[in-house]
C-alpha positions as semicolon CSV with decimal commas, in nm:
position;residue;x (nm);y (nm);z (nm)
1;M;-2,366;-3,824;3,236
2;S;-2,370;-3,676;3,586
3;S;-2,091;-3,419;3,545
4;F;-1,899;-3,230;3,281
5;E;-1,607;-3,467;3,337
6;S;-1,813;-3,739;3,170
7;I;-1,823;-3,538;2,844
8;I;-1,519;-3,688;2,670
9;D;-1,300;-3,502;2,418
10;Q;-1,513;-3,185;2,434
11;E;-1,290;-2,946;2,626
12;R;-1,399;-2,632;2,442
13;P;-1,779;-2,686;2,475
14;V;-1,738;-2,777;2,842
15;R;-1,525;-2,466;2,903
16;I;-1,786;-2,242;2,738
17;L;-2,075;-2,393;2,933
18;S;-1,882;-2,377;3,259
19;T;-1,806;-2,009;3,196
20;F;-2,176;-1,936;3,143
21;L;-2,252;-2,100;3,478
22;K;-1,964;-1,937;3,664
23;K;-2,047;-1,585;3,543
24;Q;-2,423;-1,652;3,546
25;T;-2,451;-1,510;3,195
26;I;-2,656;-1,791;3,044
27;P;-2,799;-1,718;2,696
28;H;-3,170;-1,780;2,649
29;A;-3,095;-2,010;2,353
30;L;-2,805;-2,243;2,276
31;L;-2,733;-2,440;1,959
32;F;-2,524;-2,756;1,995
33;T;-2,391;-2,875;1,658
34;G;-2,197;-3,189;1,575
35;I;-2,252;-3,544;1,457
36;E;-2,467;-3,783;1,657
37;G;-2,298;-3,956;1,948
38;V;-2,038;-3,697;2,049
39;G;-2,199;-3,590;2,377
40;K;-2,442;-3,311;2,282
41;K;-2,736;-3,459;2,471
42;S;-2,523;-3,552;2,772
43;A;-2,385;-3,197;2,788
44;A;-2,740;-3,055;2,770
45;M;-2,851;-3,276;3,058
46;V;-2,551;-3,188;3,276
47;F;-2,605;-2,819;3,200
48;A;-2,972;-2,847;3,300
49;M;-2,867;-3,017;3,624
50;A;-2,610;-2,747;3,703
51;C;-2,866;-2,472;3,646
52;N;-3,102;-2,627;3,900
53;C;-2,877;-2,817;4,141
54;F;-2,960;-2,781;4,513
55;G;-2,608;-2,886;4,605
56;Q;-2,500;-3,125;4,874
57;A;-2,550;-3,008;5,230
58;P;-2,283;-3,078;5,494
59;E;-2,238;-3,438;5,611
60;G;-2,539;-3,562;5,805
61;D;-2,772;-3,284;5,692
62;G;-2,870;-3,440;5,360
63;N;-2,996;-3,168;5,126
64;I;-3,221;-3,007;5,384
65;Q;-3,058;-2,663;5,395
66;R;-3,074;-2,579;5,027
67;D;-3,387;-2,782;4,960
68;R;-3,571;-2,529;5,177
69;L;-3,475;-2,241;4,947
70;S;-3,721;-2,136;4,679
71;P;-3,613;-2,206;4,318
72;I;-3,548;-1,836;4,256
73;D;-3,307;-1,821;4,551
74;Q;-3,110;-2,130;4,450
75;P;-2,755;-2,036;4,346
76;I;-2,630;-2,172;4,011
77;T;-2,341;-2,418;4,043
78;T;-2,067;-2,491;3,792
79;E;-2,089;-2,867;3,856
80;P;-2,407;-3,055;3,952
81;C;-2,395;-3,269;4,265
82;S;-2,594;-3,554;4,104
83;V;-2,754;-3,650;4,438
84;C;-2,992;-3,370;4,528
85;R;-3,364;-3,392;4,457
86;S;-3,342;-3,179;4,143
87;C;-3,044;-3,367;3,996
88;R;-3,204;-3,705;4,061
89;K;-3,525;-3,598;3,886
90;I;-3,336;-3,474;3,581
91;L;-3,124;-3,789;3,563
92;S;-3,434;-4,008;3,578
93;G;-3,618;-3,798;3,319
94;N;-3,891;-3,701;3,564
95;H;-3,827;-3,328;3,615
96;P;-4,136;-3,130;3,505
97;D;-3,926;-2,832;3,395
98;V;-3,675;-3,019;3,177
99;I;-3,868;-3,071;2,854
100;H;-3,754;-3,291;2,567
101;I;-3,876;-3,238;2,210
102;E;-3,786;-3,492;1,942
103;P;-3,920;-3,579;1,595
104;S;-4,265;-3,731;1,568
105;G;-4,193;-3,964;1,280
106;P;-3,957;-3,792;1,033
107;F;-4,035;-3,436;1,148
108;I;-4,082;-3,208;1,448
109;R;-4,429;-3,076;1,371
110;I;-4,607;-2,746;1,433
111;A;-4,839;-2,910;1,690
112;Q;-4,538;-3,001;1,905
113;I;-4,403;-2,644;1,902
114;R;-4,747;-2,499;1,971
115;A;-4,788;-2,730;2,270
116;L;-4,443;-2,620;2,388
117;C;-4,543;-2,253;2,354
118;D;-4,850;-2,317;2,570
119;T;-4,632;-2,479;2,837
120;L;-4,374;-2,201;2,832
121;A;-4,644;-1,938;2,872
122;M;-4,671;-2,057;3,233
123;K;-4,406;-2,021;3,503
124;P;-4,176;-2,314;3,575
125;Y;-4,323;-2,561;3,825
126;E;-4,020;-2,592;4,052
127;A;-3,700;-2,507;3,861
128;K;-3,488;-2,197;3,888
129;L;-3,430;-2,223;3,512
130;R;-3,655;-2,434;3,291
131;V;-3,461;-2,614;3,015
132;V;-3,608;-2,720;2,680
133;I;-3,394;-2,968;2,484
134;I;-3,488;-2,997;2,114
135;E;-3,317;-3,299;1,959
136;N;-3,265;-3,319;1,582
137;A;-3,384;-2,961;1,546
138;Q;-3,305;-2,982;1,175
139;T;-3,615;-3,201;1,132
140;M;-3,854;-2,915;1,212
141;N;-4,089;-2,863;0,921
142;P;-4,126;-2,499;0,800
143;P;-4,434;-2,415;1,012
144;A;-4,266;-2,557;1,323
145;A;-3,943;-2,366;1,253
146;N;-4,134;-2,039;1,211
147;A;-4,326;-2,097;1,535
148;L;-3,998;-2,160;1,718
149;L;-3,851;-1,845;1,566
150;K;-4,132;-1,636;1,718
151;M;-4,054;-1,792;2,055
152;L;-3,686;-1,704;2,020
153;E;-3,775;-1,346;1,934
154;E;-3,966;-1,316;2,262
155;P;-3,787;-1,559;2,497
156;P;-4,000;-1,698;2,783
157;D;-3,900;-1,599;3,135
158;R;-3,665;-1,829;3,326
159;T;-3,629;-2,061;3,027
160;I;-3,328;-2,187;2,831
161;L;-3,373;-2,352;2,491
162;I;-3,105;-2,596;2,376
163;L;-3,129;-2,694;2,008
164;M;-2,924;-2,982;1,871
165;A;-2,843;-3,034;1,503
166;P;-2,557;-3,174;1,291
167;Q;-2,462;-2,830;1,158
168;K;-2,579;-2,469;1,145
169;A;-2,668;-2,492;0,777
170;D;-2,943;-2,740;0,863
171;L;-3,146;-2,465;1,035
172;L;-3,299;-2,135;0,931
173;P;-3,033;-1,859;0,948
174;T;-3,276;-1,650;1,153
175;I;-3,293;-1,926;1,416
176;V;-2,916;-1,970;1,421
177;S;-2,863;-1,594;1,465
178;R;-3,072;-1,598;1,785
179;C;-2,874;-1,882;1,945
180;Q;-2,530;-1,906;2,102
181;S;-2,367;-2,177;1,889
182;I;-2,135;-2,438;2,039
183;R;-1,964;-2,689;1,810
184;F;-1,898;-3,043;1,939
185;A;-1,605;-3,212;1,765
186;P;-1,593;-3,581;1,669
187;V;-1,447;-3,801;1,943
188;T;-1,097;-3,924;1,861
189;S;-1,046;-4,281;1,739
190;K;-0,801;-4,332;2,026
191;T;-1,070;-4,245;2,282
192;I;-1,330;-4,467;2,114
193;T;-1,085;-4,757;2,094
194;A;-1,009;-4,726;2,465
195;M;-1,382;-4,709;2,545
196;L;-1,455;-5,022;2,341
197;N;-1,172;-5,214;2,505
198;E;-1,300;-5,122;2,851
199;E;-1,675;-5,161;2,802
200;N;-1,720;-5,438;2,547
201;N;-1,603;-5,795;2,524
202;I;-1,485;-5,788;2,163
203;D;-1,171;-5,889;1,981
204;P;-0,904;-5,620;2,046
205;E;-0,805;-5,646;1,679
206;D;-1,154;-5,532;1,579
207;T;-1,172;-5,222;1,799
208;P;-0,945;-4,995;1,589
209;V;-1,150;-5,079;1,277
210;I;-1,481;-5,007;1,450
211;A;-1,340;-4,688;1,602
212;A;-1,230;-4,567;1,259
213;M;-1,563;-4,655;1,094
214;A;-1,758;-4,484;1,374
215;S;-1,631;-4,149;1,240
216;G;-1,603;-3,992;1,584
217;S;-1,939;-4,110;1,721
218;K;-1,936;-4,301;2,050
219;S;-2,295;-4,416;2,015
220;R;-2,234;-4,547;1,664
221;A;-1,928;-4,739;1,780
222;L;-2,126;-4,904;2,061
223;E;-2,409;-4,993;1,824
224;M;-2,162;-5,146;1,578
225;T;-2,021;-5,374;1,848
226;R;-2,368;-5,487;1,956
227;S;-2,491;-5,555;1,602
228;G;-2,197;-5,770;1,490
229;W;-2,081;-5,510;1,241
230;I;-1,756;-5,687;1,147
231;R;-1,940;-5,998;1,028
232;W;-2,200;-5,787;0,843
233;R;-1,928;-5,574;0,675
234;N;-1,753;-5,888;0,545
235;W;-2,081;-6,014;0,398
236;L;-2,160;-5,676;0,241
237;I;-1,825;-5,645;0,063
238;A;-1,849;-6,000;-0,075
239;A;-2,219;-5,985;-0,171
240;S;-2,176;-5,651;-0,351
241;G;-1,887;-5,788;-0,555
242;L;-1,654;-5,513;-0,436
243;N;-1,414;-5,770;-0,292
244;R;-1,318;-5,832;-0,656
245;P;-1,436;-5,514;-0,833
246;E;-1,271;-5,607;-1,163
247;S;-1,512;-5,902;-1,191
248;L;-1,829;-5,689;-1,163
249;P;-1,876;-5,652;-1,542
250;V;-1,910;-6,030;-1,582
251;R;-2,163;-6,066;-1,301
252;P;-2,510;-6,152;-1,430
253;P;-2,736;-5,845;-1,425
254;K;-2,988;-6,055;-1,233
255;M;-2,736;-6,091;-0,950
256;L;-2,662;-5,717;-0,946
257;L;-3,032;-5,631;-0,935
258;A;-3,095;-5,885;-0,660
259;F;-2,830;-5,723;-0,440
260;G;-2,982;-5,377;-0,501
261;E;-3,322;-5,514;-0,403
262;Q;-3,176;-5,668;-0,087
263;L;-3,024;-5,336;0,015
264;A;-3,358;-5,164;-0,037
265;K;-3,530;-5,411;0,198
266;N;-3,291;-5,328;0,483
267;K;-3,368;-4,958;0,520
268;D;-3,230;-4,937;0,874
269;L;-2,889;-5,050;0,750
270;L;-2,894;-4,872;0,415
271;S;-2,705;-4,557;0,514
272;D;-2,430;-4,752;0,690
273;S;-2,418;-5,003;0,403
274;M;-2,350;-4,736;0,144
275;E;-2,092;-4,563;0,363
276;T;-1,918;-4,897;0,422
277;M;-1,902;-4,958;0,047
278;I;-1,752;-4,613;-0,007
279;T;-1,498;-4,670;0,271
280;W;-1,394;-5,002;0,116
281;L;-1,340;-4,838;-0,225
282;R;-1,151;-4,556;-0,057
283;D;-0,925;-4,812;0,112
284;L;-0,858;-4,981;-0,222
285;I;-0,712;-4,650;-0,340
286;V;-0,530;-4,559;-0,019
287;C;-0,362;-4,896;0,030
288;K;-0,162;-4,838;-0,288
289;Y;-0,008;-4,518;-0,159
290;D;-0,034;-4,501;0,222
291;P;-0,129;-4,838;0,382
292;E;-0,111;-4,692;0,734
293;K;-0,421;-4,482;0,664
294;V;-0,639;-4,776;0,562
295;I;-0,957;-4,802;0,773
296;N;-1,031;-5,171;0,709
297;A;-0,684;-5,259;0,827
298;D;-0,785;-5,611;0,932
299;L;-0,856;-5,691;0,565
300;M;-0,527;-5,566;0,425
301;D;-0,453;-5,888;0,237
302;R;-0,792;-5,873;0,065
303;L;-0,739;-5,508;-0,020
304;H;-0,406;-5,575;-0,191
305;A;-0,558;-5,867;-0,381
306;A;-0,853;-5,655;-0,495
307;T;-0,636;-5,373;-0,632
308;S;-0,422;-5,585;-0,859
309;N;-0,651;-5,558;-1,164
310;I;-0,830;-5,226;-1,124
311;T;-0,732;-4,864;-1,176
312;T;-0,762;-4,571;-0,943
313;R;-0,980;-4,392;-1,197
314;S;-1,228;-4,677;-1,194
315;L;-1,239;-4,681;-0,813
316;L;-1,303;-4,307;-0,800
317;S;-1,579;-4,347;-1,058
318;K;-1,742;-4,612;-0,838
319;I;-1,733;-4,386;-0,535
320;E;-1,903;-4,114;-0,737
321;T;-2,169;-4,363;-0,846
322;I;-2,255;-4,455;-0,487
323;Q;-2,257;-4,089;-0,382
324;A;-2,493;-4,009;-0,670
325;A;-2,727;-4,283;-0,547
326;Q;-2,711;-4,140;-0,194
327;K;-2,810;-3,801;-0,331
328;D;-3,102;-3,949;-0,527
329;I;-3,226;-4,134;-0,218
330;R;-3,211;-3,816;-0,008
331;A;-3,421;-3,649;-0,280
332;N;-3,687;-3,919;-0,226
333;S;-3,626;-4,104;-0,552
334;N;-3,758;-4,459;-0,577
335;L;-3,537;-4,650;-0,334
336;R;-3,520;-4,988;-0,503
337;L;-3,478;-4,839;-0,850
338;S;-3,197;-4,608;-0,731
339;L;-3,006;-4,899;-0,578
340;E;-3,055;-5,128;-0,877
341;V;-2,933;-4,855;-1,112
342;M;-2,636;-4,797;-0,878
343;M;-2,531;-5,163;-0,902
344;L;-2,559;-5,168;-1,282
345;R;-2,353;-4,850;-1,303
346;L;-2,089;-4,990;-1,068
347;A;-2,035;-5,277;-1,311
348;K;-2,030;-5,037;-1,605
349;D;-1,784;-4,802;-1,432
350;C;-1,553;-5,094;-1,363
351;D;-1,568;-5,200;-1,725
352;K;-1,479;-4,850;-1,847
353;G;-1,213;-4,786;-1,589
354;S;-1,010;-5,102;-1,582
355;I;-1,061;-5,294;-1,905
356;S;-1,051;-5,001;-2,148
357;E;-0,739;-4,859;-1,985
358;K;-0,567;-5,197;-2,008
359;M;-0,640;-5,207;-2,379
360;K;-0,464;-4,873;-2,420
361;M;-0,162;-5,011;-2,240
């Protein structure tokens, strides 16, 4: 995270940021969009370092020559040196003029933005350009978003705001219009696979599966390797009954409800659990037509076995059922009830899709 070279698979964002630095035409507000774990925060930190880097002095002189310059007189570099006083402070998270704002609980609240406004009303302590990094900017509640908007309308002197969010639509259009937007693309599966093989002691046969399931997020891929995701995925598919979806209608309702309750208890894993179930159902469809595009490729034998007695229509109906439950949960519906209803509907969908169609045949 000490140079732009460390920002993998993000050539366009790096080129844009480097051009800002080279021409010294830095916007007062930037918006980095993209999924979590693609390098947005790393790019923001490197950019902050480049804006305030003292640069390396000639051999033997340390950083004495440029360290003596005032912040205003410091030239902006296109690549931070990573060793000067300013760079070291930013890397360690101790620079007084590089400010991080993140959600307090589920939201970024008005009190946080007001405190930021009070800080920005003063001059930077020691930086040429003060940098404010607002993570998960989409979590700002309406009062906080409106307070930030006023700040963007009258930008503080010698200050750059970097907002980070999954997509532009997650923010007020008026905020987006006052920022220079830079889109960060998902990291390629090839890159993530290579990273996992180099940095983690895991079975090489598992890395392509994890890389595919990570959906372009390096941080998610690393977390999956640390949490034993492969073993958990195998349990999830079996416990949900989706390893043999045609047998779901004959499962006792008590068993279906118990699995829904178990999902509800593991809130930290819930989002990934539901996405994994959708991916498995998607693979059941894809393996019939294009096996090379299956994500759970290490379970190909199980996939073929699971598709023998179920129709594509039934599988699509199940995917829609899980997506409907996801939507209900995002709308703050009762979590346990939503998941229990989802499991009952999955069994019902299977019954309608596979058995009724067989009767017609």
